[in-house]
Structures are given as C-alpha cells and as structure tokens.
C-alpha beads as a LAMMPS data file, in Angstrom:
LAMMPS data file: protein, C-alpha beads

293 atoms
292 bonds

1 atom types
1 bond types

-500.0 500.0 xlo xhi
-500.0 500.0 ylo yhi
-500.0 500.0 zlo zhi

Masses

1 110.0

Atoms # bond

1 1 1 90.461 13.610 251.412
2 1 1 91.372 9.994 252.097
3 1 1 93.289 9.854 248.708
4 1 1 95.408 12.466 249.841
5 1 1 96.084 11.662 253.795
6 1 1 97.236 7.873 251.675
7 1 1 99.399 9.718 249.703
8 1 1 101.121 11.495 253.016
9 1 1 101.321 8.170 254.699
10 1 1 102.510 6.991 251.535
11 1 1 105.332 9.471 251.536
12 1 1 106.092 8.745 255.512
13 1 1 106.495 5.171 254.936
14 1 1 108.793 5.695 251.703
15 1 1 111.950 8.113 253.637
16 1 1 111.329 6.125 256.918
17 1 1 112.947 2.744 254.740
18 1 1 116.554 3.419 254.029
19 1 1 118.408 2.869 250.429
20 1 1 120.135 0.148 251.944
21 1 1 120.748 -0.965 255.596
22 1 1 123.794 1.475 256.340
23 1 1 122.651 4.058 254.560
24 1 1 119.651 7.107 255.919
25 1 1 116.555 8.047 253.856
26 1 1 117.691 11.774 252.297
27 1 1 115.465 14.334 253.557
28 1 1 114.771 16.488 251.011
29 1 1 113.228 19.390 252.908
30 1 1 113.386 20.696 256.421
31 1 1 111.079 23.477 256.991
32 1 1 109.833 25.034 260.754
33 1 1 107.904 28.133 261.293
34 1 1 108.999 30.547 263.177
35 1 1 106.768 31.628 266.051
36 1 1 105.849 34.947 267.029
37 1 1 108.122 36.408 269.869
38 1 1 108.728 40.131 271.272
39 1 1 112.481 40.189 270.098
40 1 1 114.712 40.463 266.531
41 1 1 114.621 37.323 265.370
42 1 1 118.119 35.008 264.777
43 1 1 118.612 33.312 261.780
44 1 1 120.709 29.728 261.497
45 1 1 123.154 30.736 258.525
46 1 1 123.338 27.253 256.952
47 1 1 119.621 27.485 256.810
48 1 1 117.185 30.082 254.263
49 1 1 114.245 31.690 255.203
50 1 1 111.015 32.608 253.503
51 1 1 108.560 35.479 254.342
52 1 1 105.631 36.485 253.122
53 1 1 102.868 38.853 254.090
54 1 1 98.344 37.405 253.858
55 1 1 95.417 39.686 254.272
56 1 1 94.640 37.064 256.696
57 1 1 95.371 33.885 258.049
58 1 1 95.594 31.182 254.592
59 1 1 97.781 27.700 253.705
60 1 1 100.708 28.408 251.317
61 1 1 102.070 25.083 250.051
62 1 1 105.930 24.845 248.406
63 1 1 107.461 22.414 246.471
64 1 1 110.988 21.841 246.348
65 1 1 112.690 21.726 242.237
66 1 1 115.335 19.023 242.425
67 1 1 119.301 20.082 242.213
68 1 1 120.945 18.059 240.591
69 1 1 122.429 15.968 243.799
70 1 1 118.836 15.800 244.653
71 1 1 117.468 13.849 241.803
72 1 1 120.687 11.653 242.277
73 1 1 119.466 10.994 245.734
74 1 1 115.701 10.772 244.300
75 1 1 116.342 8.080 241.829
76 1 1 118.078 6.134 244.126
77 1 1 115.295 5.987 246.692
78 1 1 113.338 4.801 243.307
79 1 1 115.448 2.253 242.679
80 1 1 115.394 0.779 245.929
81 1 1 111.853 1.443 245.889
82 1 1 111.519 -0.771 242.797
83 1 1 113.859 -3.439 244.023
84 1 1 111.166 -3.973 246.828
85 1 1 108.149 -4.332 245.354
86 1 1 109.323 -6.851 242.778
87 1 1 110.780 -8.680 246.544
88 1 1 107.066 -8.258 247.404
89 1 1 105.821 -9.671 243.758
90 1 1 107.938 -12.370 244.090
91 1 1 106.246 -13.544 247.461
92 1 1 102.864 -12.900 246.239
93 1 1 103.423 -14.316 243.078
94 1 1 104.807 -18.395 245.049
95 1 1 102.249 -17.240 247.197
96 1 1 98.992 -16.866 243.658
97 1 1 100.606 -20.459 242.498
98 1 1 100.009 -22.393 245.754
99 1 1 96.514 -21.060 246.036
100 1 1 95.705 -21.972 242.329
101 1 1 96.832 -24.986 242.622
102 1 1 94.822 -25.271 246.077
103 1 1 91.541 -24.010 244.015
104 1 1 92.664 -26.689 241.432
105 1 1 92.220 -29.628 243.825
106 1 1 88.446 -28.537 245.190
107 1 1 85.788 -27.020 243.306
108 1 1 84.548 -25.062 245.953
109 1 1 88.515 -23.104 245.979
110 1 1 87.988 -19.754 244.371
111 1 1 90.383 -19.330 242.287
112 1 1 92.756 -16.677 243.191
113 1 1 93.704 -13.193 241.181
114 1 1 97.344 -13.261 239.778
115 1 1 99.304 -10.426 240.890
116 1 1 100.528 -7.247 238.882
117 1 1 104.762 -8.030 237.621
118 1 1 106.145 -4.704 238.632
119 1 1 108.093 -3.483 235.676
120 1 1 110.088 0.202 234.608
121 1 1 106.960 0.883 232.126
122 1 1 103.780 0.536 235.842
123 1 1 105.501 0.520 238.536
124 1 1 104.505 3.948 239.972
125 1 1 106.396 6.224 242.749
126 1 1 106.259 9.417 243.782
127 1 1 106.906 12.469 242.009
128 1 1 109.461 14.212 244.012
129 1 1 107.584 17.215 244.983
130 1 1 105.121 14.656 247.170
131 1 1 108.369 14.014 248.950
132 1 1 110.222 17.800 248.925
133 1 1 107.264 20.194 250.142
134 1 1 106.371 22.094 252.943
135 1 1 103.256 24.089 253.808
136 1 1 102.994 27.878 254.931
137 1 1 100.189 28.655 257.277
138 1 1 97.607 28.182 257.683
139 1 1 98.601 28.462 261.463
140 1 1 101.656 30.069 263.539
141 1 1 101.806 33.044 261.847
142 1 1 104.860 35.105 262.349
143 1 1 102.564 38.365 262.729
144 1 1 98.729 38.397 263.899
145 1 1 97.818 41.554 264.875
146 1 1 96.842 44.621 262.151
147 1 1 97.873 41.954 259.389
148 1 1 99.473 38.918 258.971
149 1 1 102.875 37.253 258.097
150 1 1 104.690 34.169 258.185
151 1 1 108.596 33.417 258.412
152 1 1 109.257 29.777 257.573
153 1 1 113.356 27.918 258.203
154 1 1 113.827 25.793 255.072
155 1 1 116.191 23.682 253.192
156 1 1 118.148 26.550 250.572
157 1 1 116.946 25.643 247.471
158 1 1 114.689 26.774 244.172
159 1 1 110.873 26.258 245.363
160 1 1 107.398 26.534 243.250
161 1 1 104.446 27.939 244.742
162 1 1 102.210 24.843 244.549
163 1 1 99.427 26.896 245.511
164 1 1 96.708 27.775 248.192
165 1 1 96.240 24.548 250.023
166 1 1 97.124 22.974 253.260
167 1 1 97.924 18.739 252.314
168 1 1 96.167 18.392 255.693
169 1 1 93.106 19.468 255.489
170 1 1 92.578 18.173 251.870
171 1 1 91.674 20.759 250.328
172 1 1 92.213 24.274 248.495
173 1 1 93.643 25.457 244.887
174 1 1 96.718 24.387 243.133
175 1 1 98.445 26.856 240.487
176 1 1 98.920 23.682 238.650
177 1 1 98.342 25.885 235.125
178 1 1 101.025 28.574 235.743
179 1 1 103.057 29.394 238.896
180 1 1 106.447 31.540 239.964
181 1 1 109.476 29.738 241.538
182 1 1 111.956 31.474 242.885
183 1 1 115.771 30.630 244.981
184 1 1 115.668 30.588 248.928
185 1 1 119.385 30.925 249.542
186 1 1 121.331 29.691 252.772
187 1 1 121.050 32.888 255.290
188 1 1 118.958 35.351 254.456
189 1 1 115.221 36.009 254.189
190 1 1 113.249 35.621 250.572
191 1 1 110.588 37.929 250.967
192 1 1 108.089 36.749 248.651
193 1 1 105.970 40.364 248.703
194 1 1 102.078 40.040 249.976
195 1 1 99.304 38.013 248.615
196 1 1 95.716 39.583 248.870
197 1 1 92.042 39.441 247.484
198 1 1 92.806 40.864 243.950
199 1 1 89.163 42.658 242.632
200 1 1 90.669 43.006 239.391
201 1 1 90.678 38.618 238.810
202 1 1 86.687 38.536 240.664
203 1 1 85.233 38.429 237.421
204 1 1 84.724 34.827 235.376
205 1 1 87.480 33.721 233.140
206 1 1 87.801 34.877 229.344
207 1 1 85.602 32.810 227.364
208 1 1 88.103 29.843 225.591
209 1 1 90.530 29.703 228.975
210 1 1 90.106 26.504 231.293
211 1 1 93.017 27.146 232.991
212 1 1 91.337 28.964 235.996
213 1 1 87.592 28.032 236.965
214 1 1 84.732 30.028 237.531
215 1 1 84.345 29.213 241.180
216 1 1 88.471 29.705 242.072
217 1 1 88.593 33.314 239.881
218 1 1 88.263 35.162 242.688
219 1 1 91.973 34.995 243.334
220 1 1 94.308 36.337 245.526
221 1 1 96.642 38.832 244.046
222 1 1 100.867 38.843 244.464
223 1 1 102.752 41.979 244.616
224 1 1 106.288 41.270 245.135
225 1 1 108.260 43.213 247.198
226 1 1 109.122 47.424 246.004
227 1 1 110.911 50.582 247.939
228 1 1 107.626 51.215 249.649
229 1 1 107.172 47.861 251.297
230 1 1 106.888 47.905 255.241
231 1 1 109.424 45.575 257.024
232 1 1 109.052 44.120 260.564
233 1 1 111.197 45.426 262.757
234 1 1 112.306 42.021 264.059
235 1 1 113.677 41.530 260.771
236 1 1 115.602 44.299 260.099
237 1 1 118.945 43.477 260.580
238 1 1 119.007 41.151 258.873
239 1 1 119.709 40.167 255.094
240 1 1 116.647 40.231 253.233
241 1 1 115.990 39.787 249.036
242 1 1 113.521 40.460 247.090
243 1 1 112.276 37.155 245.388
244 1 1 113.458 36.628 242.134
245 1 1 110.104 35.347 240.481
246 1 1 110.475 33.022 237.714
247 1 1 108.133 32.166 235.729
248 1 1 107.132 28.132 235.319
249 1 1 105.101 25.640 233.197
250 1 1 102.266 23.962 234.322
251 1 1 102.283 20.755 236.514
252 1 1 100.296 17.810 237.791
253 1 1 97.364 18.215 239.985
254 1 1 99.131 15.473 242.336
255 1 1 96.732 16.445 245.602
256 1 1 93.168 15.743 243.495
257 1 1 91.948 19.499 244.378
258 1 1 91.239 22.047 242.303
259 1 1 93.163 23.562 239.320
260 1 1 93.793 26.847 238.941
261 1 1 96.857 29.359 238.440
262 1 1 98.955 31.921 239.989
263 1 1 97.249 35.537 239.490
264 1 1 99.537 37.322 236.692
265 1 1 102.431 39.323 238.341
266 1 1 103.405 42.584 236.501
267 1 1 106.866 42.648 235.022
268 1 1 107.062 38.126 235.776
269 1 1 104.238 35.869 234.867
270 1 1 100.997 36.617 232.477
271 1 1 98.826 34.982 230.135
272 1 1 97.036 34.394 227.069
273 1 1 94.489 32.513 227.589
274 1 1 95.727 28.937 228.382
275 1 1 99.142 30.030 227.246
276 1 1 101.772 31.116 230.263
277 1 1 103.940 33.885 228.686
278 1 1 106.942 34.419 230.929
279 1 1 107.385 38.619 231.029
280 1 1 110.625 38.640 232.411
281 1 1 112.511 36.664 229.948
282 1 1 110.552 39.112 226.780
283 1 1 111.575 42.376 229.023
284 1 1 115.087 40.440 229.285
285 1 1 115.139 39.348 225.392
286 1 1 113.737 43.385 224.876
287 1 1 116.822 44.999 226.865
288 1 1 119.329 42.417 225.120
289 1 1 118.040 43.348 221.527
290 1 1 117.923 47.579 222.301
291 1 1 121.928 46.976 223.756
292 1 1 123.019 45.461 220.509
293 1 1 121.389 48.252 218.453

Bonds

1 1 1 2
2 1 2 3
3 1 3 4
4 1 4 5
5 1 5 6
6 1 6 7
7 1 7 8
8 1 8 9
9 1 9 10
10 1 10 11
11 1 11 12
12 1 12 13
13 1 13 14
14 1 14 15
15 1 15 16
16 1 16 17
17 1 17 18
18 1 18 19
19 1 19 20
20 1 20 21
21 1 21 22
22 1 22 23
23 1 23 24
24 1 24 25
25 1 25 26
26 1 26 27
27 1 27 28
28 1 28 29
29 1 29 30
30 1 30 31
31 1 31 32
32 1 32 33
33 1 33 34
34 1 34 35
35 1 35 36
36 1 36 37
37 1 37 38
38 1 38 39
39 1 39 40
40 1 40 41
41 1 41 42
42 1 42 43
43 1 43 44
44 1 44 45
45 1 45 46
46 1 46 47
47 1 47 48
48 1 48 49
49 1 49 50
50 1 50 51
51 1 51 52
52 1 52 53
53 1 53 54
54 1 54 55
55 1 55 56
56 1 56 57
57 1 57 58
58 1 58 59
59 1 59 60
60 1 60 61
61 1 61 62
62 1 62 63
63 1 63 64
64 1 64 65
65 1 65 66
66 1 66 67
67 1 67 68
68 1 68 69
69 1 69 70
70 1 70 71
71 1 71 72
72 1 72 73
73 1 73 74
74 1 74 75
75 1 75 76
76 1 76 77
77 1 77 78
78 1 78 79
79 1 79 80
80 1 80 81
81 1 81 82
82 1 82 83
83 1 83 84
84 1 84 85
85 1 85 86
86 1 86 87
87 1 87 88
88 1 88 89
89 1 89 90
90 1 90 91
91 1 91 92
92 1 92 93
93 1 93 94
94 1 94 95
95 1 95 96
96 1 96 97
97 1 97 98
98 1 98 99
99 1 99 100
100 1 100 101
101 1 101 102
102 1 102 103
103 1 103 104
104 1 104 105
105 1 105 106
106 1 106 107
107 1 107 108
108 1 108 109
109 1 109 110
110 1 110 111
111 1 111 112
112 1 112 113
113 1 113 114
114 1 114 115
115 1 115 116
116 1 116 117
117 1 117 118
118 1 118 119
119 1 119 120
120 1 120 121
121 1 121 122
122 1 122 123
123 1 123 124
124 1 124 125
125 1 125 126
126 1 126 127
127 1 127 128
128 1 128 129
129 1 129 130
130 1 130 131
131 1 131 132
132 1 132 133
133 1 133 134
134 1 134 135
135 1 135 136
136 1 136 137
137 1 137 138
138 1 138 139
139 1 139 140
140 1 140 141
141 1 141 142
142 1 142 143
143 1 143 144
144 1 144 145
145 1 145 146
146 1 146 147
147 1 147 148
148 1 148 149
149 1 149 150
150 1 150 151
151 1 151 152
152 1 152 153
153 1 153 154
154 1 154 155
155 1 155 156
156 1 156 157
157 1 157 158
158 1 158 159
159 1 159 160
160 1 160 161
161 1 161 162
162 1 162 163
163 1 163 164
164 1 164 165
165 1 165 166
166 1 166 167
167 1 167 168
168 1 168 169
169 1 169 170
170 1 170 171
171 1 171 172
172 1 172 173
173 1 173 174
174 1 174 175
175 1 175 176
176 1 176 177
177 1 177 178
178 1 178 179
179 1 179 180
180 1 180 181
181 1 181 182
182 1 182 183
183 1 183 184
184 1 184 185
185 1 185 186
186 1 186 187
187 1 187 188
188 1 188 189
189 1 189 190
190 1 190 191
191 1 191 192
192 1 192 193
193 1 193 194
194 1 194 195
195 1 195 196
196 1 196 197
197 1 197 198
198 1 198 199
199 1 199 200
200 1 200 201
201 1 201 202
202 1 202 203
203 1 203 204
204 1 204 205
205 1 205 206
206 1 206 207
207 1 207 208
208 1 208 209
209 1 209 210
210 1 210 211
211 1 211 212
212 1 212 213
213 1 213 214
214 1 214 215
215 1 215 216
216 1 216 217
217 1 217 218
218 1 218 219
219 1 219 220
220 1 220 221
221 1 221 222
222 1 222 223
223 1 223 224
224 1 224 225
225 1 225 226
226 1 226 227
227 1 227 228
228 1 228 229
229 1 229 230
230 1 230 231
231 1 231 232
232 1 232 233
233 1 233 234
234 1 234 235
235 1 235 236
236 1 236 237
237 1 237 238
238 1 238 239
239 1 239 240
240 1 240 241
241 1 241 242
242 1 242 243
243 1 243 244
244 1 244 245
245 1 245 246
246 1 246 247
247 1 247 248
248 1 248 249
249 1 249 250
250 1 250 251
251 1 251 252
252 1 252 253
253 1 253 254
254 1 254 255
255 1 255 256
256 1 256 257
257 1 257 258
258 1 258 259
259 1 259 260
260 1 260 261
261 1 261 262
262 1 262 263
263 1 263 264
264 1 264 265
265 1 265 266
266 1 266 267
267 1 267 268
268 1 268 269
269 1 269 270
270 1 270 271
271 1 271 272
272 1 272 273
273 1 273 274
274 1 274 275
275 1 275 276
276 1 276 277
277 1 277 278
278 1 278 279
279 1 279 280
280 1 280 281
281 1 281 282
282 1 282 283
283 1 283 284
284 1 284 285
285 1 285 286
286 1 286 287
287 1 287 288
288 1 288 289
289 1 289 290
290 1 290 291
291 1 291 292
292 1 292 293
C-alpha cells in the first residue's frame, strides 16, 4: 500500500502548489457523499449527482475525463512542476559539484552521486486521472437497509468507472482492460443502475483471454436502469436520467492493484477475448445502415 499512499501524498502536494504566485491551484473534481436522511433530497443546480445501487457496501472509484479547459489547466500545472523540478536540479547540481570537489581533496570522502537532469523525455508527472477522481463507498451509504445505495454530489463532467477500489485501503480491482464512461450533468441525478454478484462470471476466463485473471473472474454484474428499476422516494422530485454508458478502452493501472475489466453490459460493451467490443456503436451503425436502405 505504500506506493499508493505515496501517490496520494504527491497528488496532494502538487495541488497545494499554485501555478504562479497569484493563481490558485486547479481543482479538477469536487465530490462529497449525500448522507442518508428521512427527508427528500435538495440538490445544488450547479453540481451533478451520481447514484448507484449495490448489493452490499463496496467502493467504486471514478476518474474524470478532461475537458478542453481541464487539459489546458493540467498542462499548465505540469509545466509549472517541470520548472520547479529544473530549479531543484540546479540546486542539487551545485551541491553535487561542491561535494565532488571535497571528495577529490580527501581520499576518505565518498564520491557523491550526480543528480539526474530532468528533461521533457524523462520528467514524470501524475496523469490527469490521478488528480481528478473520487470514490463512492465503502462508507457513507445513502441507503443501508433492505439493500444499499450511494448518492454523490460531484463536479459535472464525463467520468470513467475505474474499478472496485478504495485508494485509502490500497486494494481492489482495476477495470484497466475495459470499462465504460458516462456524462454527469449539472442539476440532475445520473443513475448508474445496480451492481451485484453475477453468477455468469463465476467461471475462469476463456483460455487465451488474459484480461480477467482467475481470482477476479467472479466479478459483479452491472445492470443499467430500465422501466422496472425502483426509485428511492427521496429522489422522486428530482430530474433523474439513466447513465448513457459508452465503451471505454484500456487504461494504465496507476494504483498497482489487480487488473480486470468491467463485466459485459448488454447493448453497451462486450468482449472477444482481449478485444473490447463497442456494442452501442455497432447498434448505431446497424440502425444507420437500415435507415439508408
């Protein structure tokens, strides 16, 4: 868990450093759970809301996809960090040169190690997703009796379901080999549907399919919202929309956890061994071809 906690600490320290003396650091995602209550929910029209039902208390980690403005702010932050790294290098280089001169004057002084010069090619910086994410669960359930659900207030935008993992606990499963994205718009509740054990995924993966390891094969099924999906009465007066899931490609496993993929979702995403199949795009193409005939 130490590398993961180090990454979290690094992300926090980076966001604590302004891009310039007059600028505040960018905040790419603000998220907080909506607590369980007996009264109807009142929402902030400037915020988006994400709602999901789960079979039990579980974490779900979501990563924001950068908008054009986000990408510009991220590149600026990265450039500022690179300038700082260069300044630190210059300071370290001067110390190295002083220590080297001392080592040459005395045979008993160990020769210092020369610092590595940061360049655009070797400079390592956190990805946007490591700076723009939030976790639903495991605690702060919106509903915990007769089932579970979570409701989160978040920054509007496009999000990827990264996996079943809580970064603070340091373990879980990354949907690195395939997942989905969805839009969370301001002033409404985006309903992700339900997540629960899927007996169909209890068997080992197909031979030759390396994207879903045996120990993670007993995955959870994602069931999108339909006309029969129950709605919490506390949300009845709000604008609620089913998540428009879209198939998403592979992503780096920046947490260093178990690698898997989101289970196939009917009409959204499927798999042919390691290949991700965008079922929604296929359906759209078929409809367009039928309409043209």
